[in-house]
C-alpha positions as CSV (number, residue, x, y, z in Angstrom):
1,M,106.0,99.6,137.7
2,A,104.3,99.3,134.3
3,A,100.5,99.3,134.2
4,V,99.0,95.9,133.5
5,I,96.4,95.4,130.7
6,P,93.2,94.0,132.1
7,E,92.6,90.3,131.5
8,Q,89.6,90.9,129.2
9,F,91.9,92.8,126.8
10,R,94.8,90.4,126.9
11,D,94.5,89.3,123.2
12,T,92.7,92.4,121.8
13,E,93.5,93.8,118.4
14,F,93.6,97.6,118.3
15,L,92.3,98.7,114.9
16,G,93.1,102.2,113.4
17,G,93.7,105.3,115.4
18,R,96.7,105.9,117.7
19,Q,97.8,102.4,118.9
20,S,99.7,103.6,122.0
21,Q,96.7,105.5,123.3
22,Q,94.2,102.7,122.5
23,A,96.2,100.1,124.4
24,N,96.6,102.2,127.5
25,P,95.6,100.1,130.5
26,D,94.0,103.0,132.3
27,R,91.8,103.7,129.3
28,L,90.9,100.1,128.9
29,R,89.8,99.9,132.6
30,L,87.2,102.6,131.8
31,F,85.5,100.1,129.4
32,Q,85.3,97.3,132.0
33,P,82.1,98.4,133.8
34,H,80.3,97.6,130.5
35,L,81.6,94.1,130.1
36,A,80.5,90.9,131.7
37,A,83.2,89.3,133.9
38,E,83.9,86.4,131.5
39,E,83.5,88.6,128.3
40,K,86.7,88.8,126.1
41,V,87.3,91.9,123.9
42,L,88.6,90.8,120.5
43,A,88.9,94.3,118.9
44,V,88.8,98.0,119.8
45,M,88.2,100.5,117.1
46,P,88.1,104.3,117.6
47,L,85.2,106.1,115.9
48,K,84.0,109.6,115.4
49,N,82.8,110.6,118.9
50,S,82.8,107.0,120.2
51,V,84.6,103.6,120.4
52,L,83.6,100.2,119.1
53,L,84.3,97.1,121.2
54,V,84.0,93.7,119.5
55,T,83.7,91.0,122.1
56,D,83.3,87.3,121.9
57,T,79.5,87.8,122.4
58,R,78.5,91.2,121.1
59,L,79.3,94.6,119.5
60,V,79.3,97.5,121.8
61,E,79.5,101.2,120.9
62,L,80.6,103.4,123.8
63,T,80.4,107.2,124.0
64,P,82.2,109.5,126.5
65,H,80.0,110.6,129.3
66,L,80.8,114.3,130.1
67,E,79.4,115.9,133.2
68,A,78.1,119.3,132.2
69,R,76.4,122.3,133.8
70,G,74.6,124.1,131.0
71,A,75.3,123.9,127.3
72,W,78.9,124.9,127.2
73,N,80.2,124.3,130.7
74,V,81.7,120.8,130.7
75,M,82.8,119.8,134.2
76,G,84.6,116.6,133.4
77,F,84.8,113.2,131.9
78,T,83.1,110.6,134.0
79,G,83.5,107.4,131.9
80,F,81.6,105.8,129.0
81,D,78.0,105.1,128.3
82,V,76.7,102.3,126.1
83,T,75.2,103.9,123.0
84,A,74.3,100.8,121.0
85,E,74.9,97.0,121.2
86,M,74.2,94.0,119.2
87,P,74.7,90.3,119.9
88,R,77.4,88.8,117.6
89,S,75.0,86.0,116.9
90,A,72.5,88.5,115.5
91,L,75.0,90.2,113.1
92,G,73.9,89.5,109.5
93,A,75.9,92.0,107.5
94,L,78.3,94.9,107.6
95,A,77.9,97.5,104.9
96,V,80.8,99.9,104.3
97,E,80.6,103.2,102.4
98,E,82.3,106.5,102.1
99,A,81.3,109.2,104.6
100,A,80.6,112.7,103.5
101,D,83.8,114.8,103.6
102,T,84.0,117.6,106.1
103,P,86.6,120.3,106.4
104,G,89.9,118.6,107.4
105,L,88.4,115.1,107.4
106,R,88.3,113.2,104.1
107,G,88.0,109.5,103.4
108,R,86.3,108.4,106.6
109,L,83.9,105.4,106.3
110,V,80.4,104.7,107.5
111,L,80.0,101.2,108.9
112,R,76.5,99.8,109.2
113,F,76.1,96.6,111.3
114,R,72.7,95.0,110.5
115,G,71.1,92.1,112.1
116,Q,67.7,90.7,113.3
117,G,65.8,94.0,112.9
118,S,68.4,96.3,114.3
119,T,71.2,98.5,112.9
120,I,74.3,100.1,114.5
121,E,75.7,102.9,112.3
122,V,79.1,104.5,113.1
123,V,81.7,106.6,111.3
124,T,85.4,105.9,111.5
125,E,87.7,108.3,113.3
126,L,90.2,108.7,110.5
127,G,90.2,108.1,106.7
128,G,92.7,106.6,104.4
129,G,94.5,103.3,103.8
130,T,95.1,102.6,107.5
131,T,91.3,102.9,108.2
132,R,90.5,100.7,105.2
133,D,93.0,98.1,106.5
134,A,91.4,98.3,110.0
135,V,87.9,97.8,108.5
136,A,89.1,94.8,106.5
137,R,90.6,93.3,109.7
138,L,87.4,94.0,111.6
139,Q,85.5,92.2,108.9
140,G,87.9,89.3,109.3
141,I,87.3,89.2,113.0
142,L,83.5,89.3,112.4
143,G,83.6,86.8,109.6
144,T,82.0,89.2,107.1
145,P,83.2,89.9,103.5
146,S,86.0,92.5,103.0
147,P,85.1,95.9,101.6
148,P,85.7,96.6,97.9
149,A,89.0,98.4,97.2
150,S,88.6,102.1,96.3
151,G,90.5,103.9,93.7
């Protein structure tokens, strides 16, 4: 029997990253404790060390919660924690710029969501045209202008 996608994710767009992994119903269920019962997820975007959920009411950045004993002894993954959130109604602007290149990772983007005195800053998981297309789609969902094309 195939796993069923949770109702809150029924019409979700999965932006960038590995589509088959993002839409895995078991993974999506791990996000549910951080959502209100009636909240609908419009988009999921993988980020460097976190994931962005765009719902009908807010932006939510979730980071993996790892149970650890000491600095290097990770015992296991226990779900996700809310790192940052912003009401959609508060979002005023989304700034997009190139992230600094690191060995093996080039072309990633820094996304800065600004609104009503708060900022959420994240870095995309991957670089390249697929990521730029995902950011353009994200901006369409949010109703903010598209990023300028890069050469």
